[in-house]
C-alpha positions as semicolon CSV with decimal commas, in nm:
position;residue;x (nm);y (nm);z (nm)
1;M;12,497;23,743;5,480
2;A;12,518;24,109;5,449
3;R;12,200;24,053;5,136
4;T;12,004;23,861;5,406
5;T;12,047;24,157;5,662
6;K;11,935;24,415;5,435
7;E;11,645;24,198;5,320
8;E;11,539;24,127;5,663
9;A;11,577;24,547;5,781
10;L;11,360;24,622;5,416
11;V;11,106;24,395;5,568
12;T;11,110;24,525;5,927
13;R;11,088;24,915;5,785
14;E;10,801;24,784;5,597
15;R;10,615;24,611;5,894
16;I;10,707;24,938;6,087
17;L;10,500;25,162;5,812
18;D;10,213;24,897;5,828
19;A;10,179;24,946;6,209
20;A;10,213;25,338;6,138
21;E;9,926;25,331;5,886
22;K;9,688;25,137;6,132
23;T;9,785;25,311;6,457
24;F;9,756;25,699;6,300
25;H;9,427;25,582;6,120
26;E;9,294;25,476;6,468
27;N;9,418;25,725;6,759
28;G;9,500;26,025;6,473
29;V;9,836;26,145;6,410
30;S;9,951;26,341;6,730
31;R;9,804;26,120;7,005
32;T;10,007;25,840;6,844
33;S;10,325;25,770;6,971
34;L;10,701;25,636;6,857
35;A;10,644;25,363;7,106
36;D;10,279;25,294;7,026
37;V;10,367;25,186;6,672
38;A;10,665;25,025;6,815
39;E;10,450;24,788;7,037
40;R;10,203;24,726;6,707
41;A;10,490;24,653;6,471
42;G;10,637;24,401;6,747
43;V;10,980;24,574;6,735
44;T;11,158;24,796;6,981
45;R;11,156;25,200;6,982
46;G;11,566;25,158;6,882
47;A;11,456;24,953;6,551
48;I;11,203;25,243;6,440
49;Y;11,474;25,512;6,513
50;W;11,697;25,322;6,280
51;H;11,446;25,395;5,994
52;F;11,316;25,699;6,100
53;E;11,435;26,006;6,268
54;N;11,134;26,106;6,425
55;K;10,726;26,061;6,368
56;S;10,724;26,306;6,122
57;D;10,968;26,132;5,914
58;L;10,757;25,815;5,939
59;F;10,461;25,984;5,853
60;D;10,632;26,110;5,499
61;A;10,723;25,759;5,412
62;M;10,411;25,609;5,497
63;C;10,220;25,867;5,257
64;E;10,520;25,810;5,014
65;R;10,454;25,462;5,009
66;M;10,101;25,583;4,772
67;R;10,238;25,874;4,611
68;L;10,499;25,786;4,338
69;P;10,214;25,592;4,063
70;M;10,015;25,921;4,085
71;E;10,340;26,167;4,049
72;E;10,432;25,914;3,796
73;M;10,099;26,004;3,591
74;A;10,106;26,353;3,673
75;A;10,456;26,379;3,498
76;A;10,311;26,262;3,176
77;A;9,992;26,506;3,220
78;K;10,282;26,798;3,253
79;D;10,452;26,703;2,941
80;E;10,414;26,991;2,659
81;R;10,445;26,756;2,417
82;H;10,114;26,524;2,501
83;E;9,855;26,570;2,247
84;D;9,571;26,549;2,468
85;P;9,685;26,699;2,821
86;L;9,329;26,771;2,905
87;G;9,219;26,390;2,862
88;Q;9,504;26,304;3,062
89;L;9,430;26,519;3,341
90;Q;9,106;26,318;3,365
91;K;9,264;26,006;3,325
92;T;9,481;26,080;3,619
93;C;9,167;26,176;3,834
94;L;8,992;25,882;3,711
95;F;9,313;25,676;3,845
96;L;9,337;25,872;4,145
97;L;8,935;25,818;4,251
98;N;8,967;25,475;4,131
99;K;9,287;25,346;4,386
100;I;9,090;25,481;4,682
101;S;8,800;25,308;4,580
102;Q;8,958;24,993;4,553
103;D;9,298;25,001;4,778
104;P;9,229;25,022;5,131
105;H;9,593;25,121;5,229
106;F;9,553;25,426;4,963
107;R;9,224;25,491;5,119
108;N;9,361;25,469;5,458
109;V;9,641;25,717;5,437
110;L;9,419;25,971;5,273
111;D;9,148;25,973;5,546
112;I;9,440;25,985;5,785
113;I;9,563;26,313;5,570
114;Y;9,236;26,461;5,548
115;H;9,070;26,368;5,914
116;K;9,327;26,185;6,150
117;C;9,580;26,456;6,065
118;E;9,578;26,735;6,349
119;Y;9,726;27,018;6,206
120;V;9,859;27,182;6,519
121;E;10,198;27,342;6,629
122;A;10,306;26,999;6,757
123;A;10,281;26,850;6,362
124;G;10,456;27,181;6,226
125;P;10,652;26,968;5,986
126;I;10,371;26,776;5,880
127;Y;10,154;27,036;5,809
128;E;10,409;27,215;5,614
129;R;10,509;26,950;5,405
130;Q;10,123;26,860;5,301
131;K;10,110;27,247;5,236
132;V;10,392;27,236;4,997
133;L;10,239;26,910;4,804
134;F;9,927;27,060;4,787
135;M;10,069;27,384;4,650
136;Q;10,263;27,121;4,415
137;A;9,942;26,968;4,310
138;R;9,792;27,323;4,207
139;S;10,097;27,409;4,010
140;N;10,093;27,096;3,802
141;I;9,722;27,124;3,713
142;E;9,788;27,483;3,621
143;R;10,069;27,364;3,374
144;I;9,849;27,118;3,235
145;L;9,576;27,350;3,161
146;C;9,839;27,537;3,001
147;N;9,935;27,280;2,788
148;A;9,568;27,213;2,707
149;I;9,534;27,567;2,594
150;A;9,832;27,542;2,342
151;K;9,629;27,232;2,219
152;G;9,337;27,400;2,146
153;Q;9,130;27,194;2,387
154;L;9,061;27,504;2,668
155;A;8,996;27,898;2,546
156;P;9,324;28,095;2,525
157;D;9,158;28,329;2,747
158;L;9,131;28,093;3,037
159;D;9,237;28,237;3,398
160;T;9,476;27,917;3,442
161;R;9,552;28,029;3,804
162;L;9,175;28,068;3,909
163;A;9,087;27,738;3,705
164;S;9,343;27,550;3,866
165;I;9,211;27,691;4,199
166;M;8,858;27,545;4,135
167;F;8,937;27,203;3,977
168;Q;9,184;27,110;4,282
169;A;8,898;27,235;4,482
170;Q;8,606;26,981;4,294
171;V;8,829;26,699;4,300
172;E;8,985;26,720;4,652
173;G;8,610;26,799;4,765
174;L;8,489;26,493;4,598
175;I;8,777;26,274;4,797
176;N;8,664;26,436;5,161
177;T;8,334;26,388;5,098
178;W;8,360;26,031;4,984
179;L;8,616;25,930;5,271
180;L;8,286;26,095;5,525
181;T;8,014;25,906;5,344
182;R;8,183;25,577;5,163
183;D;7,923;25,390;5,353
184;T;7,630;25,534;5,168
185;E;7,794;25,630;4,885
186;S;7,950;25,443;4,587
187;L;8,236;25,633;4,459
188;D;8,260;25,429;4,151
189;L;7,901;25,494;4,031
190;Y;7,984;25,894;4,013
191;A;8,349;25,924;3,985
192;E;8,375;25,950;3,591
193;N;8,083;26,139;3,542
194;M;8,197;26,410;3,811
195;I;8,536;26,470;3,661
196;D;8,355;26,499;3,344
197;A;8,154;26,776;3,489
198;A;8,468;26,963;3,619
199;V;8,650;26,956;3,313
200;N;8,331;27,089;3,129
201;T;8,326;27,367;3,383
202;L;8,662;27,438;3,269
203;Q;8,545;27,441;2,918
204;S;8,302;27,649;2,952
205;A;8,268;27,836;3,217
206;H;8,312;28,228;3,135
207;S;8,366;28,329;3,527
208;L;8,679;28,153;3,425
209;R;8,822;28,371;3,222
210;R;9,040;28,606;3,252
211;N;8,906;28,966;3,300
212;A;8,562;28,828;3,332
213;K;8,364;29,063;3,500
214;G;8,306;29,108;3,866
215;L;8,626;28,863;3,904
216;I;8,889;28,984;4,201
217;Q;9,249;28,995;4,021
218;K;9,461;28,954;4,359
219;T;9,340;28,687;4,511
220;S;9,519;28,546;4,831
221;L;9,409;28,162;4,720
């Protein structure tokens, strides 16, 4: 009986998360109430509070369902023993872009984060969490670039902080652009070329080297 109850609770939790994803995507996060999610999931508000502390906690859980595969690949890319950190970075980015293109749940959650999540005071915890994750991703990229330098894949004088900012902006910008224009553009057609171009920039752009002419050393980014 206890096992059945636990399994039923997990099913209910997933149904709530599915309902949250659909409702956030349709209405935006700030305009969605827990009552809206409960109605869509066919449960009571009490059932939602049994699984989630508040809307921010529900939002976090919805995001976590699609973030774990990327975390595993990013961890592999950060491993200093990896023989091809730059290649693994490319594979990680292509995995992300292919998943966005092919997995509607993954795509919807990213669309919510980029375009349906109003970063206002009422959603402060959501904003702060997304900012932390964004900065963690940048730090991961910089560690990967340091590993690539150690393996002789990138120039030893590459400014890894500046390069990580640029690379993240390119990938994030590509995702954001495609989410807005996916009805007219095919991500599958140009994803590999775009990621290759971003990596080629890391390898060849002298403006990303330390003490490059005109480079502002103390950047606030």
